[in-house]
C-alpha positions as CSV (number, residue, x, y, z in Angstrom):
1,M,9.4,1.1,-69.6
2,L,8.5,4.5,-71.3
3,F,7.9,7.4,-69.0
4,F,6.3,10.7,-70.1
5,C,5.5,13.8,-68.1
6,I,4.5,16.6,-70.4
7,C,4.3,20.3,-69.3
8,S,2.4,23.1,-71.1
9,N,3.2,26.7,-70.2
10,Y,0.0,27.8,-72.0
11,S,-2.2,26.9,-69.0
12,A,-2.0,28.6,-65.7
13,T,-4.5,26.3,-64.1
14,A,-3.2,22.9,-65.3
15,P,0.5,22.8,-65.4
16,F,2.1,19.9,-67.1
17,C,5.7,18.9,-67.5
18,Y,7.2,16.6,-70.0
19,L,10.2,14.6,-70.4
20,T,11.2,13.2,-73.7
21,L,12.8,9.9,-73.9
22,H,16.1,11.7,-74.3
23,H,15.6,13.7,-71.1
24,Y,14.5,10.7,-69.2
25,R,17.7,8.9,-70.3
26,E,19.8,11.8,-69.1
27,L,18.1,11.9,-65.7
28,F,17.7,8.2,-64.8
29,G,20.2,6.5,-67.1
30,A,19.8,4.2,-69.9
31,S,19.7,1.2,-67.6
32,Q,16.2,2.3,-66.3
33,I,14.6,2.3,-69.8
34,K,13.3,-0.8,-71.4
35,I,11.7,-0.7,-74.8
36,M,9.7,-3.7,-75.8
37,A,10.9,-5.3,-79.0
38,S,10.7,-8.6,-80.6
39,K,13.4,-11.1,-80.5
40,K,14.1,-10.4,-84.2
41,D,14.8,-6.7,-83.6
42,L,18.1,-5.0,-83.9
43,P,21.2,-6.7,-82.4
44,P,22.5,-5.7,-79.0
45,G,24.3,-2.3,-78.9
46,N,22.3,-0.8,-81.9
47,R,20.9,2.5,-80.8
48,S,18.5,3.1,-83.7
49,R,14.9,3.9,-82.6
50,S,11.8,2.2,-83.7
51,P,9.7,4.4,-86.1
52,V,6.6,3.5,-84.1
53,S,8.0,5.0,-80.9
54,I,8.9,8.2,-82.8
55,F,5.4,8.6,-84.1
56,V,3.9,8.0,-80.6
57,V,6.1,10.8,-79.1
58,L,5.2,13.3,-81.8
59,G,1.5,12.4,-81.4
60,L,1.5,13.0,-77.7
61,C,3.3,16.4,-78.1
62,C,0.7,17.5,-80.6
63,F,-2.2,16.4,-78.3
64,F,-1.0,18.3,-75.3
65,Y,-0.3,21.4,-77.4
66,L,-3.9,21.5,-78.5
67,L,-5.1,20.9,-75.0
68,G,-3.2,23.9,-73.7
69,T,-4.5,26.1,-76.5
70,W,-8.2,25.1,-75.7
71,Q,-7.8,26.0,-72.0
72,K,-6.2,29.4,-72.9
73,S,-9.2,30.2,-75.0
74,G,-11.5,30.5,-72.0
75,F,-13.6,27.4,-72.7
76,G,-12.0,25.5,-69.9
77,K,-14.1,25.6,-66.8
78,G,-11.4,26.6,-64.4
79,D,-10.2,29.6,-66.5
80,R,-13.8,30.8,-67.2
81,L,-14.5,31.1,-63.5
82,A,-11.3,32.9,-62.9
83,M,-12.1,35.5,-65.6
84,E,-15.6,36.1,-64.2
85,M,-14.1,36.9,-60.7
86,T,-11.7,39.5,-62.2
87,K,-14.6,41.4,-63.6
88,L,-16.0,42.1,-60.1
89,T,-14.2,45.4,-59.5
90,D,-16.9,47.2,-57.5
91,C,-15.7,46.5,-54.0
92,Y,-17.5,47.8,-50.9
93,V,-15.5,48.7,-47.8
94,A,-17.6,48.9,-44.6
95,P,-17.0,52.2,-42.7
96,T,-17.0,50.5,-39.3
97,L,-13.9,48.3,-39.9
98,D,-11.5,48.6,-37.0
99,F,-7.8,47.9,-37.9
100,E,-6.5,48.3,-34.3
101,P,-4.9,45.2,-32.8
102,H,-7.2,43.1,-30.6
103,H,-4.7,40.6,-29.1
104,I,-3.9,42.6,-26.0
105,Q,-3.5,40.2,-23.0
106,E,-6.4,40.3,-20.6
107,P,-5.7,39.9,-16.9
108,P,-6.6,36.3,-15.8
109,A,-9.8,35.9,-13.8
110,E,-9.4,35.1,-10.1
111,S,-9.6,31.4,-9.5
112,S,-11.7,30.0,-6.7
113,E,-9.1,27.2,-6.1
114,P,-6.7,27.8,-3.2
115,E,-3.2,28.8,-4.2
116,A,-0.7,26.0,-3.8
117,K,2.0,26.6,-1.2
118,M,5.4,25.2,-1.0
119,L,6.1,23.4,2.3
120,M,9.6,23.9,3.7
121,P,11.5,21.3,5.7
122,C,11.1,21.4,9.5
123,D,13.9,22.0,11.8
124,I,16.2,19.0,12.2
125,K,15.0,18.6,15.9
126,Y,11.7,17.3,14.5
127,T,13.4,14.3,12.9
128,D,11.5,11.8,15.1
129,Y,8.4,14.0,15.7
130,T,5.3,12.0,16.2
131,P,2.5,14.5,16.6
132,C,0.2,12.6,19.0
133,Q,3.0,10.9,21.0
134,E,5.1,13.8,22.2
135,Q,6.7,13.4,25.6
136,D,6.1,16.9,26.9
137,R,2.4,16.8,26.2
138,A,2.1,13.2,27.4
139,M,3.4,14.0,30.9
140,S,0.5,16.5,31.4
141,F,-2.0,13.6,31.4
142,P,-2.9,11.2,34.3
143,R,-0.8,8.1,34.8
144,E,-3.8,6.1,35.9
145,N,-4.5,3.2,33.4
146,M,-1.5,4.4,31.3
147,I,-3.6,7.3,30.0
148,Y,-0.5,9.5,29.6
149,R,0.9,6.9,27.1
150,E,-2.1,7.0,24.9
151,R,-2.6,9.1,21.8
152,H,-2.9,12.8,22.6
153,C,-2.9,15.0,19.5
154,P,-2.0,18.7,19.6
155,P,-4.6,21.5,18.9
156,A,-4.9,22.8,15.4
157,E,-2.8,25.9,16.2
158,E,0.2,23.7,17.1
159,K,0.1,21.6,14.0
160,L,3.3,21.7,12.0
161,H,3.1,22.7,8.3
162,C,6.5,21.6,7.2
163,L,8.2,18.5,5.9
164,I,9.8,16.2,8.5
165,P,13.5,15.7,7.6
166,A,15.1,12.2,7.7
167,P,17.9,11.7,10.2
168,K,21.3,13.0,9.2
169,G,23.1,10.4,7.2
170,W,20.0,8.3,6.5
171,E,20.6,5.2,4.4
172,T,18.3,2.9,2.4
173,P,17.4,0.0,4.8
174,F,18.8,-3.4,4.1
175,P,16.6,-5.6,1.9
176,W,14.5,-8.3,3.5
177,P,15.5,-10.8,5.0
178,K,18.8,-9.1,5.9
179,G,16.9,-6.1,7.2
180,R,15.3,-8.3,9.8
181,D,18.7,-8.7,11.5
182,Y,20.5,-5.4,10.6
183,V,19.6,-1.7,10.8
184,H,21.8,1.3,9.9
185,Y,22.7,3.3,13.0
186,A,22.2,6.6,11.2
187,N,18.5,5.7,10.6
188,V,17.7,5.1,14.3
189,P,20.6,6.7,16.2
190,Y,19.8,5.4,19.7
191,K,22.0,3.1,21.7
192,H,20.0,3.0,25.0
193,L,18.5,-0.5,24.4
194,T,21.9,-2.0,23.6
195,V,23.0,-1.2,27.1
196,E,19.7,-1.9,29.0
197,K,18.9,-5.2,27.3
198,A,22.5,-6.3,26.7
199,N,22.0,-9.6,28.5
200,Q,18.7,-10.4,26.7
201,N,20.0,-10.3,23.1
202,W,17.5,-7.7,22.0
203,V,19.9,-5.6,20.0
204,Q,23.7,-5.1,19.7
205,F,25.7,-2.2,18.3
206,Q,28.4,-3.2,15.8
207,G,30.4,-0.6,13.9
208,N,27.8,1.6,12.1
209,V,24.9,-0.9,12.3
210,F,22.6,-2.4,14.9
211,K,22.4,-6.2,14.9
212,F,19.2,-8.0,16.2
213,P,20.1,-11.6,17.3
214,G,16.4,-12.4,17.6
215,G,16.4,-12.6,21.4
216,G,13.8,-11.3,23.9
217,T,13.4,-11.0,27.6
218,M,11.6,-14.4,27.8
219,F,13.5,-16.0,24.9
220,P,17.1,-14.9,25.3
221,H,18.2,-17.9,23.2
222,G,16.2,-16.7,20.2
223,A,12.7,-16.3,18.9
224,D,13.0,-19.4,16.6
225,A,13.4,-21.7,19.6
226,Y,10.5,-20.0,21.4
227,I,8.2,-20.3,18.3
228,D,9.2,-24.0,17.9
229,E,7.9,-24.6,21.5
230,L,4.7,-22.8,20.7
231,A,4.3,-25.0,17.6
232,T,4.1,-28.1,19.8
233,V,0.7,-26.8,21.0
234,I,-0.5,-24.3,18.4
235,P,-0.9,-25.4,14.7
236,I,1.5,-22.8,13.3
237,K,2.6,-24.7,10.3
238,N,-0.6,-25.7,8.5
239,G,-2.0,-22.2,7.7
240,S,-4.6,-22.2,10.5
241,I,-2.7,-19.4,12.2
242,R,-2.2,-16.3,10.0
243,T,-2.7,-13.1,12.1
244,A,-1.1,-12.5,15.5
245,L,-1.0,-9.7,18.1
246,D,2.1,-8.9,20.2
247,T,1.2,-6.7,23.2
248,G,4.3,-4.9,24.5
249,C,6.5,-6.0,21.6
250,G,9.9,-4.5,22.4
251,V,11.8,-4.6,19.1
252,A,9.3,-7.1,17.7
253,S,11.6,-10.1,17.2
254,W,8.6,-12.5,17.8
255,G,6.8,-10.9,14.8
256,A,10.0,-10.8,12.7
257,Y,10.6,-14.5,13.0
258,L,6.9,-15.5,12.5
259,M,7.1,-14.0,9.1
260,K,9.1,-16.8,7.6
261,R,6.3,-19.1,8.8
262,N,3.8,-17.0,6.8
263,I,2.3,-15.4,9.9
264,L,1.7,-11.6,10.1
265,A,2.0,-10.2,13.6
266,M,0.8,-6.7,14.5
267,S,3.1,-5.5,17.3
268,F,2.7,-2.5,19.5
269,A,4.5,-0.9,22.4
270,P,4.3,2.6,24.1
271,R,6.8,5.4,23.5
272,D,8.4,5.2,26.9
273,N,11.9,5.0,28.3
274,H,12.7,2.1,25.9
275,E,13.3,4.8,23.2
276,A,12.8,3.9,19.6
277,Q,11.6,0.3,20.1
278,V,8.7,0.6,17.6
279,Q,11.0,2.6,15.3
280,F,13.5,-0.3,15.4
281,A,10.7,-2.7,14.6
282,L,9.5,-0.8,11.5
283,E,13.0,-0.2,10.3
284,R,13.5,-3.9,10.4
285,G,10.5,-4.3,8.2
286,V,8.1,-5.7,10.8
287,P,4.5,-4.4,11.3
288,A,4.3,-2.3,14.4
289,Y,2.7,0.9,15.8
290,I,3.0,3.0,19.0
291,G,0.2,2.0,21.3
292,V,-0.7,0.8,24.8
293,L,-3.5,-1.1,26.6
294,G,-4.8,1.8,28.6
295,S,-8.3,3.3,28.7
296,I,-9.1,3.3,25.0
297,K,-10.0,0.2,23.0
298,L,-7.5,-1.2,20.5
299,P,-8.0,0.1,16.9
300,F,-9.0,-3.4,15.6
301,P,-12.4,-5.0,15.0
302,S,-13.6,-8.0,17.0
303,R,-12.4,-11.5,16.1
304,S,-9.3,-10.2,14.3
305,F,-6.4,-12.3,15.5
306,D,-5.7,-16.1,15.4
307,M,-3.1,-15.7,18.2
308,A,-2.1,-13.1,20.8
309,Q,0.9,-13.1,23.2
310,C,2.4,-11.2,26.1
311,S,6.1,-11.9,26.5
312,R,6.9,-10.1,29.8
313,C,4.8,-7.2,28.5
314,L,4.2,-6.0,32.1
315,I,0.5,-5.4,31.4
316,P,-1.4,-5.7,34.7
317,W,-3.9,-8.3,33.5
318,T,-5.7,-8.6,36.8
319,A,-6.2,-4.8,37.2
320,N,-9.7,-3.2,36.7
321,D,-11.4,-6.5,37.1
322,G,-9.6,-8.0,34.1
323,M,-10.5,-5.2,31.7
324,Y,-7.3,-5.7,29.6
325,L,-7.7,-9.4,29.3
326,M,-11.3,-8.8,28.2
327,E,-10.1,-6.4,25.5
328,V,-7.7,-9.1,24.2
329,D,-10.6,-11.5,24.2
330,R,-12.6,-9.1,22.0
331,V,-10.0,-9.1,19.3
332,L,-9.2,-12.8,19.6
333,R,-10.9,-15.1,17.1
334,P,-13.0,-18.0,18.4
335,G,-10.6,-20.9,18.5
336,G,-7.7,-18.5,18.8
337,Y,-4.7,-18.8,21.3
338,W,-3.4,-16.6,24.0
339,I,0.2,-16.9,25.1
340,L,1.6,-15.6,28.4
341,S,5.3,-15.9,29.2
342,G,6.6,-13.9,32.1
343,P,5.1,-12.9,35.4
344,P,3.3,-14.5,37.1
345,I,4.0,-17.8,35.2
346,N,6.8,-19.9,36.9
347,W,6.6,-17.6,39.9
348,K,8.2,-20.3,42.1
349,T,11.4,-19.8,40.2
350,Y,11.5,-16.1,39.7
351,Y,9.7,-14.5,42.7
352,Q,13.0,-13.3,44.1
353,T,14.3,-12.0,40.7
354,W,11.0,-10.1,40.3
355,K,11.2,-8.8,43.9
356,R,7.7,-10.0,44.8
357,T,6.3,-12.4,47.4
358,K,5.2,-15.9,46.6
359,E,1.7,-15.1,47.9
360,D,1.3,-12.1,45.7
361,L,2.4,-13.9,42.5
362,K,0.3,-17.0,43.3
363,A,-2.8,-14.8,43.8
364,E,-2.2,-13.1,40.5
365,Q,-1.9,-16.3,38.6
366,T,-5.0,-17.7,40.3
367,T,-6.9,-14.5,39.3
368,I,-5.8,-14.9,35.7
369,E,-6.9,-18.5,35.6
370,K,-10.4,-17.5,36.8
371,L,-10.6,-14.6,34.3
372,A,-9.6,-17.0,31.5
373,E,-12.4,-19.4,32.5
374,S,-15.0,-16.5,32.5
375,L,-13.8,-15.7,28.9
376,C,-14.3,-19.3,27.8
377,W,-10.6,-19.9,27.5
378,E,-9.3,-23.4,28.0
379,K,-5.8,-23.9,29.4
380,K,-3.8,-26.0,27.0
381,Y,-0.2,-25.8,28.2
382,E,2.0,-24.7,31.0
383,K,5.7,-25.5,31.2
384,G,8.6,-23.5,32.5
385,D,8.0,-19.8,31.7
386,L,5.2,-20.5,29.2
387,A,1.4,-20.9,29.4
388,I,-1.1,-21.2,26.6
389,W,-4.9,-20.9,26.6
390,R,-7.3,-21.5,23.7
391,K,-10.5,-19.6,23.2
392,R,-13.5,-21.9,22.6
393,I,-15.2,-21.8,19.3
394,N,-18.6,-20.7,20.5
395,S,-20.7,-20.1,23.7
396,E,-22.4,-23.5,23.4
397,S,-19.1,-25.2,24.2
398,C,-18.4,-22.9,27.1
399,K,-19.5,-23.8,30.7
400,R,-18.8,-20.5,32.4
401,K,-20.9,-19.8,35.4
402,S,-21.5,-16.1,35.0
403,A,-19.9,-13.1,33.3
404,N,-20.7,-9.5,32.8
405,M,-21.6,-9.4,29.1
406,C,-21.2,-6.2,27.0
407,E,-24.4,-4.6,25.9
408,T,-22.9,-2.5,23.2
409,G,-24.4,-3.5,19.9
410,D,-21.4,-3.1,17.6
411,A,-18.2,-4.7,18.9
412,D,-16.3,-3.2,16.0
413,D,-17.2,0.5,16.8
414,V,-14.0,1.2,18.8
415,W,-12.3,4.4,17.6
416,Y,-11.7,6.5,20.7
417,K,-14.2,4.5,22.6
418,K,-13.5,3.8,26.3
419,M,-12.5,0.2,27.2
420,E,-15.2,-1.6,29.2
421,T,-15.1,-4.1,32.0
422,C,-17.3,-6.6,30.2
423,V,-17.1,-9.7,28.0
424,T,-17.8,-9.4,24.3
425,P,-20.5,-12.1,23.4
426,F,-19.9,-14.7,20.8
427,P,-21.9,-14.5,17.6
428,G,-24.8,-16.9,17.6
429,V,-24.5,-20.5,16.3
430,E,-26.9,-23.2,15.5
431,T,-24.8,-26.2,16.6
432,A,-22.2,-26.9,19.2
433,T,-19.6,-27.6,16.5
434,E,-20.1,-24.4,14.5
435,V,-17.5,-21.7,14.8
436,A,-19.0,-18.4,16.0
437,G,-18.7,-15.8,13.4
438,G,-17.9,-18.3,10.7
439,K,-15.1,-20.7,10.0
440,L,-12.1,-19.4,8.0
441,E,-10.1,-21.2,5.4
442,K,-6.5,-22.0,6.0
443,F,-4.0,-19.5,4.5
444,P,-3.4,-18.8,1.6
445,A,-6.8,-20.1,0.5
446,R,-8.3,-17.6,3.0
447,L,-6.9,-14.7,0.9
448,F,-9.6,-15.0,-1.8
449,A,-12.3,-17.1,-0.1
450,V,-15.5,-15.3,0.6
451,P,-15.1,-13.8,4.2
452,P,-17.8,-14.9,6.7
453,R,-18.8,-11.2,7.3
454,I,-19.7,-11.0,3.6
455,A,-21.2,-14.4,3.3
456,N,-23.4,-13.6,6.3
457,S,-24.4,-10.2,4.9
458,M,-22.8,-8.3,7.8
459,V,-21.3,-5.6,5.6
460,P,-24.0,-3.3,4.2
461,K,-24.2,-3.1,0.3
462,V,-21.4,-5.7,-0.1
463,T,-22.4,-9.0,-1.6
464,V,-20.5,-12.1,-2.7
465,E,-20.8,-10.9,-6.3
466,S,-19.5,-7.4,-5.6
467,Y,-16.7,-8.9,-3.5
468,E,-15.5,-11.1,-6.4
469,A,-15.9,-8.2,-8.8
470,D,-13.7,-6.1,-6.5
471,N,-11.0,-8.8,-6.6
472,K,-11.0,-8.8,-10.4
473,L,-10.7,-5.1,-10.5
474,W,-7.8,-5.0,-8.1
475,K,-6.0,-7.7,-10.0
476,K,-6.0,-5.4,-13.0
477,H,-4.9,-2.4,-10.9
478,V,-2.0,-4.3,-9.3
479,H,-0.9,-5.6,-12.7
480,A,-0.8,-2.0,-14.0
481,Y,1.1,-0.8,-10.9
482,K,3.7,-3.5,-11.5
483,N,4.1,-2.4,-15.1
484,I,4.8,1.1,-13.9
485,I,6.8,0.4,-10.8
486,R,9.0,-2.6,-11.8
487,L,10.4,-3.1,-8.3
488,L,7.0,-3.5,-6.8
489,G,6.8,-7.0,-5.3
490,T,10.5,-7.2,-4.8
491,S,12.5,-6.6,-1.7
492,R,12.9,-2.9,-2.6
493,Y,9.5,-2.1,-1.1
494,R,9.1,-3.9,2.2
495,N,6.1,-2.2,3.7
496,I,3.3,-0.3,2.0
497,M,0.4,1.6,3.6
498,D,-3.1,1.5,1.9
499,M,-4.7,4.7,3.2
500,N,-8.3,3.6,2.2
501,A,-8.2,-0.2,2.2
502,D,-11.9,-1.0,1.7
503,L,-12.1,-4.8,1.3
504,G,-8.3,-5.3,1.1
505,G,-8.2,-6.1,-2.6
506,F,-5.0,-4.2,-3.2
507,A,-3.1,-6.1,-0.5
508,A,-4.6,-9.4,-1.4
509,N,-3.5,-9.2,-5.0
510,L,-0.1,-7.8,-4.1
511,D,0.5,-10.6,-1.5
512,S,4.2,-11.5,-1.4
513,S,6.6,-12.9,1.2
514,K,8.8,-9.9,0.4
515,L,6.4,-7.2,1.6
516,W,3.4,-6.5,3.8
517,V,0.6,-3.9,3.6
518,M,-0.8,-1.8,6.4
519,N,-4.5,-1.6,5.5
520,V,-6.0,1.5,7.0
521,V,-9.8,1.9,7.1
522,P,-10.7,5.5,7.7
523,T,-13.2,6.1,10.5
524,I,-15.5,8.0,8.1
525,A,-15.6,5.1,5.6
526,Q,-17.7,2.0,5.8
527,N,-16.3,-0.4,8.4
528,T,-14.7,-3.1,6.4
529,L,-11.6,-3.8,8.5
530,G,-13.1,-7.1,9.8
531,V,-13.2,-8.3,6.2
532,V,-9.6,-7.4,5.8
533,Y,-8.6,-9.5,8.8
534,E,-10.8,-12.4,7.7
535,R,-8.7,-12.5,4.5
536,G,-5.5,-13.0,6.5
537,L,-4.3,-9.4,6.2
538,I,-3.6,-6.8,8.9
539,G,-4.6,-3.2,9.4
540,M,-6.1,-0.6,11.7
541,Y,-8.6,2.2,12.0
542,H,-7.5,5.8,11.7
543,D,-9.2,9.2,11.2
544,W,-6.3,10.8,9.2
545,Y,-6.6,14.0,11.2
546,F,-3.0,13.5,12.1
547,L,-0.3,11.3,10.6
548,I,-0.8,7.7,11.7
549,I,1.3,6.8,14.7
550,L,4.1,5.2,12.8
551,F,7.5,6.6,11.9
552,A,7.3,8.0,8.3
553,P,10.8,7.1,7.3
554,C,9.9,3.5,7.8
555,L,7.2,3.4,5.1
556,P,8.6,3.4,1.6
557,C,5.2,3.4,-0.2
558,I,1.7,4.7,0.4
559,M,-1.3,3.7,-1.7
560,S,-4.3,6.1,-1.8
561,G,-7.4,5.2,-3.6
562,T,-6.1,3.9,-6.9
563,F,-2.8,5.8,-6.7
564,L,0.4,4.3,-5.5
565,L,2.9,6.8,-4.0
566,S,6.5,6.2,-3.2
567,F,8.1,7.6,0.0
568,L,11.5,8.6,-1.1
569,P,14.1,9.9,1.4
570,P,15.3,12.3,2.6
571,V,12.1,14.3,3.3
572,Y,8.8,13.0,4.5
573,H,5.4,14.8,4.6
574,L,3.5,15.5,7.8
575,S,0.1,17.0,8.5
């Protein structure tokens, strides 16, 4: 191969460089040069050059020499333009030119946005601060109907504007399912229950951890055996029962052991002398919140739960003409079950232990039986310490004589509404076999089936098509979250709060036995919490004026809108 790059120093506008064959050989070596020749040419090793190649080189040199001479003469277009520009020597300088620097920094304009402030940690004494459940404030309210144990939030001037610190020595909770049975002492440093409930197998203190054997007041031999007995009456195994309510839950062992049977139990208990019982439940990875059946309605829509229980919850079911039992009926789904274990069931055996008279306990049970009948509940089972009722599927199958029916139009409008002594009516049906409010699919098919509230156009502006589109959208979002947070869906994140759950699409697409989502529907948003429950998920209403009544260190993740936020110890945000 011949290579030529010729350079002429006669042209300023078109520089050329040249390499003779000799120069090329010096730069790149003889091995890079191939000169075509016939097979009859000189023998190998002969370095004589062909006369033709010599004439070609000389011809090219002459050609580029003449080209450079022509450009230098001014006939070349580029040089001619350059020469014309050099003749323009009459330059005009404007007298107003200012040669002072103009890059002096101007002061920034004042922004209308509020200045960000750095929040400092609160004092260590606020480690367990729960703004609407503080004991000093609670004791100033009436004890009638447990009002003093309800939610009482401080005025604006008493709000804390600091970060709540984690307990000293806080450790990452044990992964599920080990976390169901063990909790680090440093995370919940309270031993009171280990003494008070020592003979009931609630909780034991071992070294630097608490152990939860799974017992309860009415099931000291373990929640598993208790649930097995329930399963002889209630179809727990086939997916018909998905959501449950535990009133007066203690450390929530019932809910903890239901989880392996694919049942989500929402548990609640007051913040009373049984210190930290709800905190224990959350630390174990079980859904729970601080609450009580008092004077305010429960923060759930009507027809939310497939099953509800009271295991020696000490709720006075016959008080206020059965108001508390009527509230349980409101949130119990048609065809759902109510379980009562504890007083007054089996009063003949325990009346002395309970320090009550036979007549008193017998009268209480008789009253409960009559109330259940007025609610259209059918008694299905009573043996030993346990009794089970089933709510009928509609009013057509109910033969109650009379009942004080609620006249309130919306049974789901409950936030800070007073509890009423009236019975929530069944939704209407056309046949005696139709389930009031709509029949639900068994779980997990229930998760993505069209909820009855949407199929019956009970949620404004939400159609079957928009519901399905929402599911597709959240499927994409959750896939993106998992690409960013690789541990999402594993035992690393046990419980997540969705601060604006809408139709529950996030929780549905994230569904896993390794975690659960607390779906919160703000009170200022469209009321869609009933849809969430019809999908087999759990949640509650909240106004977000104050932190939800859970313990912040127990929630590792919070989802807001389309953003997933991780709660990372040791500091948690409040306000």
